[in-house]
N, C-alpha and C positions, 0 to 999 in steps of 0.2 A: 504494500499499500504506500503510494507516494505521499509527499507532504500535504498536498491539497486535499487528498481524500481523507487523510487523518484529521486535518483541520475541520472538515465538513462534518465529522462525527460529533464534534462539540455542539450541544444543543443551542447554546447561545449564538454560535456563528450561523447556524441553520436559520434561526429565528431572524436574524439580521438580513440575511440573504432573501428570505421569504418576504420580509417587510419591503425591501428595495425593489424586488420584482413585482410585488403586489401593487405598490404605488404607481409604478410606471406602466403597469398593464391594465390598470382600472379604466382609464378613458377609452381604450380600444375595445373593451368588452361592454361598457355600460353607457358610453356617451357617443363615440363615433359609430359604433354598432350597438345592437341591442341583444342581450343574452336572456334566453328563456330557459329555466332549469325545471325539471320534473323528476319526481321519484326520490327526493332526498330522505324520504321516510324510510327507505330501504337501507340506508347507511347510518342512521341516527344511533342505533344500539349495537353496532358491530363490535366484536372483540378487538382488542388492541394489536393483535397479531394474527398471522395466517389468514389474511384477507387478500384475495387477488382480484384486481379490477381488470377486465378484459374489454377492450374497445376497438372500434374501427379508428382509422388514423387519417388525418387530412392535412396536417401541417407538422413540421419537426417539433415546434416549441409551443405554439399557441394552444394546442390541445391540452398538453400537460399543465402549462400555466393556469389554465382554466380549472382543471380538476384540483389543483393544489389550493386555489382560491376558494372553491366550493367547499373542500374538506375544512378549511379554516372557518368558513361561515357557519357550517353545520355544527362544529365544535362550540360555537357561541349561540347554538340553538335557533339559528335562522333556517327557515323552511323554503326551499325552492326559490331563494333569492340571495343576492350578495348584500344589497343595502349599503349603508355607510360603512367603510372598511376599518372600523375601530378594532376589528378582530385581528388585524395585522400587528397590533401591539403585543399579542401573545399568540402567534400562529401555531397551528397544529403541524408538527413536523415529523411524525412517526410514519413516514411514507417514503417509498423509493419508486423510481420509474426506470424502465428499461429502455436504453438508447444505444444506437450504433457508436462504437468507439471512434471511428474516423470523423463522424459528425461532431462529436463533443470535443474534438482537438482542433477544430477549424479556426477558432478565434478566442480572443480573451473573453468575449461575452459568452461563448458556449462553455468555456472552462468555469465561468461563474455558475452557469446553470448546472454543470456537473456537481458543484458543491452543494446544490440544493437537493441532492439525493439520487443522482443518475447511477444506474448499474450498467456500466459500458459492456457491450458484447461485441465480439469480433465477427466479421463477415468474410467469406471467401469470394473472390471475384474471378471471372473469366477475363481473357485478354481483351474481349470487346466491351467490357464494362458491365456485362450482366452478371447477376448474382448466381453463384454455382451451388452454394449449400442451402438447404432448406431448414436444417435443424440448427440447434445451439450446440456450441462447443461444450464438452463436459465441464470444463472449468467455469464456463459462464453459467451453466446449469446450477452448479453448486453455489455459485455466488448469489443467484436469485433465490435459492432455497434457504440459504443462511439469512437473507433479508427477510423472507416471509416468516421465519422462526421468531423475528423480533419486532416486525412492523407490518404495514400494509405495502403492497406492491401494485404498480400500474404496469400493464404490459399491452402491447399491440401485436396480436398473433400474426398479422400479415407482414409485419416488419417493413412496410412500405406505405406511402400515402396514395398509391394507385388503388382505386376502388375495385372491389371484388377480386383482388388478388388472393390466391390460395393461401390458407393459414399454414403455420408451421407445427409440426408434430411436437417440437420441443416444449411448447406450452402445454400440451396434453400430458406429456411425460411428467412435467413439474407437478401438474395437478394430481396425477396418479400417486406420485411419490409423497407429496406433502399434505394432500387432502385438504386444501383450504377452503374457506368460504369464497365462492366465485360470484362476483357481481358483474353483469354485462352492462356496458355503457354504449349508447348510440349517439354520435354527434353528427350535426348537419350544419352547413353554412360556412364553416371555417375555410374551406378551400375557395370560397367565393370572396370572403372578406380579406384574407391575408395571402401573401405569397407563400411559396412552398416552405420556407423556413418559419413562417408564422411570425416574423418580426416586422414586417412592413405591410401597409395597407395595400390591397389591390382594388378594393371597392369599399365605399362607405355606405352606411345606412342599411347594413345586412342583418337580417334576423338570425342570430346563432341559436342553436338548440343543443342541449345536453340532456339526455334521458338516462336515469339510473333504473335499471330493472331489478326485480326481486331476485335474490340468490338463486342460482341454478341448483336443481336437485340432480346431482351427478352420481352415477354408479362408478365408484372409483375402481372397481374391478373390470369394468368394460375395456375393450381395446382402445388404444390411443386414438385410432381413426374415428371411432364413434364419439369419443369425448370431443375431438376437435370439431367434428361435424356439428355437434350440439352448440358448441361455442360460436361457430361462424354463423349459424342460424340466429342465435340469440343477439348478436351484434349486427344482424341484417346485412351480412356480406356473403351469404351462401348463394349457390347457384339458383335456389328458388327465388331469392329476392332479386337477383340479377336478371332472371328471365321475365320477371313481372314487368320491368321497365317503368320509366317515369309516368307514362300515360295511364298505368294501372293504379297508381297510388291514389288517384282521386275517387276511384270507384270501389276499391277493395275494402272490406271490413276487417277488423282485427289487427291493422297495421298501425304504425306510429301516427297518431292523429296530428301531432305537431308538425311532422314532416309533410303530411297531406296539405295542412293549411299553408305551409311554406311554398309548396309547388303551385298551389292555387294563387297565391299572392305573386309569384314569380311568372305566372301565366304559362306554366309548362304544359 
């Protein structure tokens, strides 16, 4: 563990970083764009460890920053809203998130984000720049499992911001081994509001959605393929959701009502 990662393990350091990031991210989520949160009742009474949040992925950093802010707000008993960010005076920091190692080393700003609780994982690349490996390196898996044993962890099973990309079995293997509480999260609008890194605006006045679903009922003895399929369906990135297409969201029942409204507003 290098110096910066050791420093990040100090609670006071993490709280300061959360407060700094929180202050600068607030306008982008609540003023320039509008954030709608639903389902925080599913995370109010979770245990302090062995909780895994699985989500679709639309930007490198805006997604995670939003999750961290919501967790802080929920700690201060706010329901489905951020409100005035006084909760940043004592933020909730018992959470880690999985991120690509090469992304987190790209600038001084990403190194700061690393200190906010990043669990960096390595990727293997082909010569043409395409990713070759679909799973996690064993050392990365152990890193995530250790983090789960003492806190919450956010992971993006697809490992990419490309919609409907296949999930990776590494997430399912971690679930089988650690048997955590698994909370699916569905986000929408971030790709429209922010650039790929999630640090600059691409469009203003966008309605952002974050939906926390109830914990999954998982058969931990099931094959990894089945667990992964269950996760991908829960975060609405499965083939079933892909085949529906945007034009079906207006007419199908049982789907995310927030996203249906979003599509209607966008005249999709």
